[in-house]
C-alpha positions in Angstrom: -39.9 -129.9 -64.5 -38.0 -127.2 -64.1 -37.5 -125.3 -61.2 -38.7 -122.0 -63.1 -41.5 -124.0 -64.1 -42.2 -125.1 -60.8 -41.9 -121.8 -59.2 -44.4 -120.2 -61.7 -47.3 -122.9 -60.8 -46.7 -121.9 -57.3 -47.4 -118.4 -57.7 -50.6 -118.9 -59.7 -53.1 -119.5 -57.5 -52.3 -117.1 -55.3 -52.3 -114.0 -57.8 -55.7 -113.9 -58.5 -56.6 -114.3 -54.8 -54.9 -111.3 -54.2 -56.1 -109.3 -56.6 -60.1 -109.9 -56.3 -60.1 -109.3 -52.5 -60.1 -105.6 -52.5 -63.0 -105.8 -54.9 -64.6 -107.9 -52.7 -64.4 -105.6 -49.7 -65.8 -102.4 -52.1 -68.9 -104.4 -53.2 -69.8 -105.4 -50.0 -69.0 -101.4 -48.3 -71.5 -100.6 -51.4 -73.9 -103.1 -51.0 -74.0 -101.8 -46.7 -74.4 -98.1 -48.1 -77.2 -99.0 -50.2 -79.3 -100.7 -47.4 -78.5 -98.1 -45.0 -80.0 -95.0 -47.3 -82.8 -97.2 -48.1 -84.0 -98.2 -44.6 -83.6 -94.4 -43.9 -85.9 -93.7 -47.0 -88.5 -96.1 -45.2 -88.4 -95.1 -41.7 -88.9 -91.2 -43.0 -91.9 -92.1 -45.2 -93.3 -94.1 -42.3 -92.8 -90.8 -40.2 -94.6 -88.8 -42.9 -97.8 -91.3 -43.1 -98.0 -91.9 -39.4 -98.1 -87.8 -39.1 -100.3 -87.5 -41.6 -102.4 -90.5 -39.9 -101.9 -89.2 -36.0 -102.5 -85.4 -36.5 -106.1 -85.1 -37.2 -106.5 -87.5 -34.9 -105.0 -85.6 -32.1 -106.8 -82.2 -33.0 -109.9 -83.4 -33.0 -109.2 -85.3 -29.1 -108.0 -81.8 -28.2 -111.1 -80.1 -29.6 -113.2 -82.8 -27.3 -111.4 -81.2 -24.3 -111.2 -77.8 -25.2 -113.4 -75.4 -22.5 -114.5 -73.6 -25.4 -116.9 -74.3 -28.2 -115.1 -72.9 -31.7 -113.4 -74.8 -33.8 -110.6 -72.1 -34.0 -107.9 -71.4 -31.4 -104.9 -68.8 -30.8 -102.8 -70.8 -29.6 -101.7 -74.4 -31.0 -102.8 -76.6 -27.7 -105.8 -75.2 -25.9 -105.0 -73.2 -22.7 -108.2 -74.9 -20.6 -109.0 -78.2 -20.8 -112.8 -79.8 -19.3 -115.4 -82.4 -19.8 -118.1 -80.6 -20.5 -118.6 -81.4 -23.9 -119.0 -84.5 -23.1 -121.7 -84.0 -20.5 -123.6 -81.7 -22.7 -123.7 -84.3 -25.3 -124.9 -86.7 -22.5 -127.3 -84.2 -21.3 -128.6 -82.1 -24.5 -129.1 -85.2 -26.9 -130.5 -88.5 -27.2 -126.8 -89.7 -27.7 -127.0 -93.0 -26.3 -130.5 -94.0 -28.6 -128.4 -92.8 -31.2 -125.5 -95.3 -30.8 -128.4 -98.4 -29.3 -129.8 -97.9 -33.5 -126.3 -97.9 -35.0 -125.3 -100.7 -32.9 -128.5 -102.7 -33.7 -128.5 -101.5 -37.2 -124.9 -102.6 -37.9 -125.5 -106.2 -36.4 -128.1 -106.7 -38.7 -126.9 -105.3 -42.2 -123.5 -107.9 -40.9 -126.0 -110.7 -41.0 -127.6 -109.8 -43.9 -124.5 -109.3 -46.2 -123.2 -112.1 -45.2 -126.5 -114.1 -45.7 -126.4 -112.6 -49.3 -122.4 -112.9 -50.0 -121.6 -116.2 -48.8 -123.5 -118.1 -51.6 -123.1 -115.7 -54.1 -119.4 -116.0 -54.0 -119.1 -119.8 -53.4 -121.5 -120.4 -56.5 -119.3 -117.7 -58.7 -115.9 -119.6 -57.5 -117.1 -123.1 -57.3 -119.8 -123.9 -59.7 -119.7 -123.7 -63.7 -122.6 -122.5 -65.2 -124.2 -120.7 -67.9 -123.6 -116.5 -67.8 -121.1 -116.3 -64.8 -118.4 -114.8 -66.0 -121.2 -112.2 -67.5 -122.3 -112.2 -63.7 -119.2 -111.2 -62.8 -118.4 -108.7 -65.2 -121.7 -106.9 -63.9 -120.5 -107.1 -60.3 -117.2 -105.8 -61.5 -119.2 -102.9 -63.3 -122.0 -101.8 -60.5 -118.8 -101.0 -58.2 -117.9 -98.1 -60.9 -121.0 -96.3 -59.7 -121.6 -94.2 -56.7 -123.9 -95.1 -54.6 -125.4 -91.7 -54.9 -126.8 -91.9 -58.3 -129.4 -94.8 -57.0 -130.7 -92.3 -54.1 -133.7 -91.5 -55.8 -134.3 -94.9 -56.9 -133.7 -96.7 -52.9 -136.3 -93.9 -51.9 -139.3 -94.9 -54.7 -138.6 -98.5 -54.0 -138.9 -98.7 -50.4 -141.6 -96.0 -50.3 -143.3 -98.9 -52.9 -142.8 -101.8 -50.2 -144.0 -99.5 -47.3 -140.1 -99.6 -46.0 -139.5 -96.1 -45.5 -138.4 -95.6 -42.2 -137.9 -99.0 -40.8 -134.4 -100.2 -39.8 -135.1 -103.0 -42.5 -135.5 -101.0 -45.4 -132.1 -99.4 -44.6 -130.3 -102.4 -44.3 -131.6 -104.2 -47.3 -129.8 -101.0 -49.4 -126.4 -101.7 -47.0 -126.6 -105.2 -47.8 -127.4 -105.2 -51.1 -125.3 -102.4 -52.0 -122.2 -104.5 -50.0 -123.1 -107.7 -52.2 -120.7 -106.9 -55.2 -117.2 -105.5 -53.9 -117.8 -108.1 -50.7 -118.3 -110.8 -53.5 -115.4 -110.6 -55.2 -113.1 -110.3 -52.1 -114.7 -113.6 -51.0 -114.6 -115.2 -53.5 -111.2 -114.8 -54.5 -110.4 -116.2 -50.9 -112.5 -119.5 -52.0 -110.3 -119.2 -54.8 -107.5 -120.2 -53.2 -109.2 -123.1 -51.1 -107.9 -126.2 -52.4 -110.6 -127.9 -54.5 -109.1 -131.2 -53.7 -110.4 -131.1 -49.6 -113.8 -130.5 -51.2 -113.4 -133.6 -53.7 -112.3 -135.8 -51.0 -115.2 -135.3 -48.8 -118.0 -135.9 -51.7 -116.2 -139.3 -52.5 -116.3 -140.2 -48.5 -120.3 -139.8 -49.3 -120.5 -136.0 -48.0 -122.9 -133.5 -49.9 -122.2 -130.0 -51.2 -124.3 -128.6 -48.6 -122.0 -130.3 -45.6 -118.7 -129.6 -47.4 -119.6 -125.3 -47.1 -120.4 -126.0 -43.7 -117.9 -128.5 -42.7 -114.8 -127.5 -44.6 -115.2 -124.3 -46.6 -117.0 -122.0 -43.7 -114.1 -122.9 -40.8 -111.6 -122.3 -43.2 -112.9 -118.8 -44.7 -113.2 -117.8 -40.9 -111.2 -114.9 -41.4 -112.5 -113.8 -44.6 -116.2 -114.1 -43.0 -115.3 -111.7 -40.3 -113.9 -109.7 -42.5 -117.2 -109.2 -44.2 -119.0 -109.1 -41.1 -116.8 -106.1 -40.1 -117.1 -104.0 -43.1 -121.4 -104.6 -42.5 -121.4 -103.9 -39.0 -119.2 -100.8 -39.7 -121.1 -99.2 -42.6 -124.0 -97.4 -40.4 -121.4 -95.5 -38.5 -119.9 -93.5 -41.3 -123.3 -93.3 -43.2 -125.9 -89.8 -43.6 -126.8 -89.2 -46.6 -128.7 -92.8 -47.0 -129.6 -92.7 -43.4 -131.3 -89.3 -44.4 -133.3 -90.2 -46.9 -134.5 -93.2 -45.6 -135.3 -92.3 -41.8 -137.3 -89.6 -40.7 -138.4 -90.8 -37.3 -136.1 -88.9 -34.7 -136.1 -91.9 -32.3 -134.5 -93.8 -34.9 -132.0 -91.5 -36.1 -128.2 -93.2 -35.9 -124.8 -92.0 -34.8 -124.1 -89.8 -37.7 -127.6 -88.4 -38.4 -128.5 -87.7 -35.1 -125.4 -85.7 -34.5 -125.6 -83.8 -37.0 -129.1 -83.0 -36.8 -128.4 -82.0 -33.1 -125.6 -80.2 -33.3 -125.1 -78.6 -36.8 -128.9 -77.5 -36.9 -128.1 -74.9 -34.2 -127.4 -71.1 -34.7 -123.8 -71.9 -33.0 -122.1 -74.9 -33.7 -120.9 -76.9 -30.7 -117.4 -78.2 -32.4 -116.6 -79.5 -29.4 -119.1 -81.8 -28.6 -119.3 -82.7 -32.0 -115.8 -83.8 -31.2 -116.4 -85.7 -28.5 -119.5 -87.5 -30.1 -116.9 -88.5 -33.1 -114.6 -89.8 -30.7 -117.4 -92.2 -28.5 -118.4 -92.7 -32.2 -115.3 -94.5 -33.2 -114.6 -96.6 -30.1 -116.6 -100.0 -31.7 -114.8 -99.9 -34.6 -111.2 -99.6 -32.8 -111.8 -101.6 -30.2 -112.8 -104.5 -33.0 -110.1 -103.4 -35.4 -107.4 -103.8 -32.5 -109.1 -107.4 -31.4 -109.4 -109.0 -34.3 -106.4 -107.9 -36.3 -105.2 -111.1 -37.1 -108.4 -112.4 -38.2 -108.1 -108.9 -40.9 -105.0 -110.0 -41.9 -105.6 -113.7 -42.7 -108.9 -112.3 -44.6 -106.6 -109.9 -46.8 -104.2 -113.0 -47.6 -106.1 -115.9 -48.5 -106.6 -119.2 -47.0 -104.4 -121.4 -44.9 -103.4 -124.2 -46.8 
C-alpha cells in the first residue's frame, strides 16, 4: 500500500463527521424553537380557559357582597360591600329548610342510582345473553332525547301511583333517567377489570355474588364514587322537574325555593340570589376537592 492510499484512508472517516455536525446542531435548534412555541401556545390556551371559567365565579362573588340589589353597576367592582344579602337570605327565606331538603334528595338519589346501575352494568359487561346488544342500543338511543320531552309522562305516571309531591317520586325519576348514561360509564369501567380475577375466584369455589362483592366492587370503588357524586349533585341544579313534581313549599329544593322566593318578587334581589348561589355550590365544591383522585381514577379505568 502506497503512502497516498494510507493518507486517503486516514482522512475518509473524518470528512463525514465534519460535514454532519452543523446539520445536527441546526436540527436541535429547530426542535427547541418548536417546543417553545408549542409551550407558549399551550399556556395561552390554558390562560384563556381559566379566565372563561373564573370570571363568572368572580362576578357572582362580587354581586353577593355588593351593597346594592341591582344586577348592573356603574363600575367594574362594587364600591360598597356588605353581608346584607346573606342576612336577608336567612331571615326572609327558608333557605336552611331548602338546603336540608336538597341534601336529603341528593343522598337518596345517589343510593337509588347506584342500586339501579350496579347490577345492570355488571350484567351487560360480564354476562352474555340474548338481546344484550339491543339493550345497549336502547340505552344509547335514550340518551339522545332531552329530559323535557318526558315531563308530562312523569307527572301522569307519578299521579297514577300517588307519588306526586313526594321525595320518593322525585328520586325515582332522577335515578331512572340517570341509568342509561351511568350504565355506560360503569360498564366501561367493568370492562377494564380482567375476567381472570373472577375465573380464578370461581375455581376456588367463590360464587358469582362473592365475586361481585369481594372483587369487582372493591376495584370499582372509583367509578362507584363517581356515580354517587353525579347522583348527589343532580338535585342541586334541577329546577324544572322539581317544579312539576313538588308543590308543597315545605318540600322545596334549593333551585325551586330560591326561584320562587327571589324571582317572584316585584323587584328581584340579585345580591341575595348570588349569595344563595355561592352557598348552594359549597357542598359540591368541597366534595370535588376532596375526591379528586377518586374522580380521576374513575374516569381513567380500573387499576390492574
